[in-house]
matplotlib code that plots the C-alpha trace (Angstrom):
import matplotlib.pyplot as plt

x = [115.5, 113.2, 114.5, 112.5, 113.5, 112.3, 109.7, 106.1, 105.4, 107.6, 106.3, 107.9, 106.0, 107.2, 110.8, 110.7, 109.4, 112.3, 114.8, 113.4, 113.5, 117.1, 118.0, 116.2, 117.1, 120.2, 120.8, 117.9, 118.0, 117.0, 114.2, 112.9, 113.3, 111.2, 108.6, 108.2, 108.4, 105.8, 103.5, 103.8, 100.2, 98.7, 102.1, 103.7, 103.3, 100.6, 98.9, 98.6, 95.2, 96.4, 96.1, 99.3, 98.3, 96.3, 96.1, 95.8, 98.5, 102.3, 102.4, 100.3, 100.5, 100.2, 96.6, 95.6, 97.3, 95.0, 92.6, 94.8, 97.2, 94.4, 93.3, 96.8, 97.2, 93.9, 94.9, 98.2, 96.4, 94.0, 96.9, 98.4, 95.2, 94.8, 98.5, 97.7, 94.8, 92.0, 91.8, 88.4, 89.9, 92.6, 93.3, 94.7, 95.8, 96.6, 99.0, 99.0, 96.0, 96.1, 92.7, 91.8, 92.0, 93.4]
y = [-14.2, -13.3, -11.0, -7.7, -6.8, -10.0, -9.5, -9.6, -12.0, -13.5, -13.8, -17.1, -17.2, -13.7, -14.6, -17.7, -15.7, -13.2, -15.8, -17.7, -14.5, -13.9, -17.5, -17.4, -14.0, -13.1, -10.1, -7.6, -3.9, -2.5, -0.9, -4.3, -5.8, -3.1, -3.3, -7.0, -6.5, -3.8, -4.5, -8.2, -9.4, -10.9, -11.1, -7.6, -5.3, -3.1, -5.9, -8.6, -7.5, -7.1, -3.8, -1.8, 1.6, 2.8, 1.7, -1.9, -1.8, -1.3, 2.5, 5.6, 8.7, 12.1, 12.7, 9.4, 10.3, 13.3, 15.6, 18.5, 17.8, 18.3, 21.5, 22.9, 22.1, 23.8, 26.9, 27.1, 26.7, 29.5, 31.7, 30.9, 31.5, 35.0, 35.8, 35.2, 37.7, 35.1, 34.0, 32.8, 29.6, 27.7, 24.0, 21.8, 18.3, 15.7, 13.4, 9.9, 10.4, 7.0, 6.3, 10.1, 10.8, 14.3]
z = [9.8, 7.0, 4.4, 4.7, 1.1, -0.5, -3.3, -2.3, -5.2, -7.8, -11.2, -12.3, -15.7, -16.7, -15.5, -17.7, -20.7, -20.4, -20.1, -23.1, -25.2, -24.3, -25.0, -28.3, -29.6, -27.6, -25.4, -25.1, -24.4, -21.0, -22.8, -24.1, -20.6, -19.0, -21.7, -20.9, -17.1, -17.2, -20.2, -21.2, -21.7, -18.5, -16.9, -16.8, -13.7, -15.2, -17.2, -14.5, -13.3, -9.7, -7.8, -8.3, -7.0, -4.1, -0.4, -1.4, -4.0, -4.1, -3.6, -3.2, -5.2, -3.6, -4.5, -2.9, 0.5, 1.1, -0.7, 0.5, -2.4, -5.0, -3.2, -3.2, -7.0, -7.6, -5.6, -7.7, -11.0, -10.0, -9.2, -12.6, -14.4, -12.7, -13.5, -17.2, -17.0, -16.5, -20.1, -21.3, -22.6, -20.7, -20.9, -18.1, -18.9, -16.2, -17.9, -16.4, -14.4, -12.8, -11.0, -11.4, -7.7, -8.3]

ax = plt.figure().add_subplot(projection="3d")
ax.plot(x, y, z, "-o")
ax.set_aspect("equal")
plt.show()
């Protein structure tokens, strides 16, 4: 029986680099481990060049599921703007915009 929770891919090169660093430098912090796992050039999750988000990636964010999410956020922002007296200047910043679907 195949393990349904087996990793879709195993990044052996990254695994070896992490092991080598621990062997050479001793224990590393969780922060350092995650930095390597996510951002190691050409090997880390977000630096590998493969699709990580979206329908062809590992996960979908709410705006990618349906445009209804963006419409609801827009409606809520309009209500907030009106509650503040409809100021002439009002800035909205989307942190971590991903692929800008929202």
